[in-house]
C-alpha positions as CSV (number, residue, x, y, z in Angstrom):
1,M,-71.5,-15.0,31.3
2,T,-71.8,-11.3,31.7
3,L,-71.5,-8.9,28.8
4,T,-68.1,-7.7,30.1
5,E,-66.8,-11.3,30.3
6,I,-68.0,-11.9,26.7
7,K,-66.3,-8.8,25.5
8,K,-63.0,-9.8,27.2
9,Q,-63.3,-13.3,25.6
10,L,-63.9,-11.8,22.1
11,Q,-60.9,-9.4,22.5
12,K,-58.7,-12.4,23.6
13,E,-59.8,-14.3,20.5
14,E,-59.1,-11.4,18.2
15,K,-55.7,-10.9,19.7
16,A,-54.9,-14.6,19.3
17,T,-55.9,-14.7,15.6
18,A,-53.9,-11.5,15.0
19,R,-50.9,-13.0,16.7
20,L,-51.1,-16.2,14.7
21,R,-51.5,-14.2,11.4
22,H,-48.5,-12.2,12.3
23,C,-46.3,-15.2,13.2
24,Y,-47.4,-17.3,10.3
25,P,-48.1,-15.3,7.1
26,H,-49.7,-18.3,5.4
27,L,-52.6,-18.0,7.9
28,S,-53.1,-14.3,7.2
29,K,-55.9,-14.7,4.6
30,M,-57.7,-17.5,6.4
31,T,-60.9,-16.9,8.2
32,V,-61.1,-18.0,11.8
33,T,-63.1,-21.1,10.8
34,E,-60.4,-22.0,8.2
35,M,-57.7,-21.5,10.8
36,L,-59.5,-23.8,13.2
37,A,-59.8,-26.5,10.5
38,Y,-56.2,-26.1,9.4
39,L,-54.9,-26.4,13.0
40,N,-57.3,-29.3,13.8
41,L,-59.0,-27.3,16.5
42,V,-62.7,-27.2,17.3
43,Q,-63.3,-24.1,19.4
44,K,-62.0,-20.6,19.4
45,S,-60.8,-21.1,23.0
46,E,-58.5,-23.7,21.7
47,L,-57.2,-21.2,19.2
48,V,-56.4,-18.8,22.1
49,A,-54.5,-21.5,23.9
50,Y,-52.6,-22.4,20.7
51,A,-51.7,-18.7,20.1
52,E,-50.4,-18.5,23.7
53,Q,-48.2,-21.6,23.1
54,V,-46.8,-20.0,19.8
55,N,-46.2,-16.8,21.7
56,R,-44.1,-18.7,24.3
57,Q,-42.2,-20.5,21.6
58,F,-41.3,-17.2,19.9
59,Q,-40.3,-15.6,23.2
60,D,-38.1,-18.6,24.1
61,R,-36.5,-18.4,20.6
62,V,-35.7,-14.7,21.1
63,L,-34.3,-15.3,24.6
64,T,-32.1,-18.3,23.6
65,D,-30.9,-16.8,20.3
66,T,-27.6,-15.3,21.2
67,T,-26.7,-14.3,17.7
68,N,-30.0,-12.5,17.2
69,E,-30.0,-13.8,13.7
70,V,-33.2,-13.5,11.7
71,C,-34.0,-15.8,8.8
72,R,-33.7,-13.8,5.6
73,C,-34.0,-16.7,3.2
74,S,-35.8,-15.8,0.0
75,D,-37.1,-17.6,-3.1
76,A,-35.9,-17.1,-6.7
77,K,-37.9,-13.9,-7.0
78,G,-36.4,-12.4,-3.9
79,I,-39.5,-12.8,-1.7
80,L,-38.9,-13.8,1.9
81,K,-39.8,-17.5,2.6
82,N,-42.2,-18.5,5.3
83,F,-40.3,-19.7,8.4
84,Y,-41.6,-22.6,10.5
85,M,-40.4,-23.2,14.0
86,T,-40.7,-27.0,13.8
87,A,-40.6,-29.6,11.1
88,S,-44.0,-30.9,12.1
89,E,-45.5,-27.4,11.6
90,A,-43.9,-27.3,8.1
91,E,-45.3,-30.8,7.4
92,R,-48.8,-29.6,8.4
93,V,-48.6,-26.7,6.0
94,K,-47.2,-29.0,3.3
95,K,-50.2,-31.3,3.7
96,Y,-52.7,-28.4,3.7
97,V,-51.2,-27.0,0.5
98,W,-51.4,-30.4,-1.2
99,E,-55.0,-30.8,-0.1
100,Q,-56.1,-27.3,-1.1
101,R,-54.0,-26.7,-4.3
102,G,-52.6,-30.0,-5.3
103,T,-49.1,-28.5,-5.1
104,A,-46.3,-30.9,-3.9
105,L,-43.8,-29.3,-1.5
106,K,-40.9,-30.6,0.4
107,V,-39.8,-29.6,3.9
108,Y,-36.1,-28.7,4.4
109,P,-34.1,-27.2,7.3
110,C,-33.3,-23.5,7.1
111,P,-29.6,-23.1,6.2
112,T,-29.1,-20.1,8.5
113,T,-31.2,-20.8,11.5
114,D,-32.8,-23.7,13.4
115,G,-36.2,-23.5,11.6
116,W,-37.7,-25.0,8.5
117,H,-38.9,-24.0,5.0
118,L,-41.0,-25.4,2.2
119,S,-39.8,-25.7,-1.4
120,K,-41.4,-26.8,-4.7
121,G,-38.1,-28.2,-5.9
């Protein structure tokens, strides 16, 4: 690989991690290594592919959402809840939180959109 190709690959990886951190706030404080482990990925190139898939999902959601409604669900303190596109994604976060913190959560459908949330109750 040339130096230019390496630089382009690094930029792609940085853009991918930034996109994932933006779409999924619960990933924002994780290192790249932690993100890879959390997503059951091995290489950074897999992270790039995953970020591209997430980007397509978000674009499809915007294109198919005719109401342009954004989830504004909040917790008891008024803090916006994390939004998950699929139940399996929410389940993965639930499992991770249990393993890391020992906190039991439940997955439930968002009452205003077609996404999912987590709750302690």
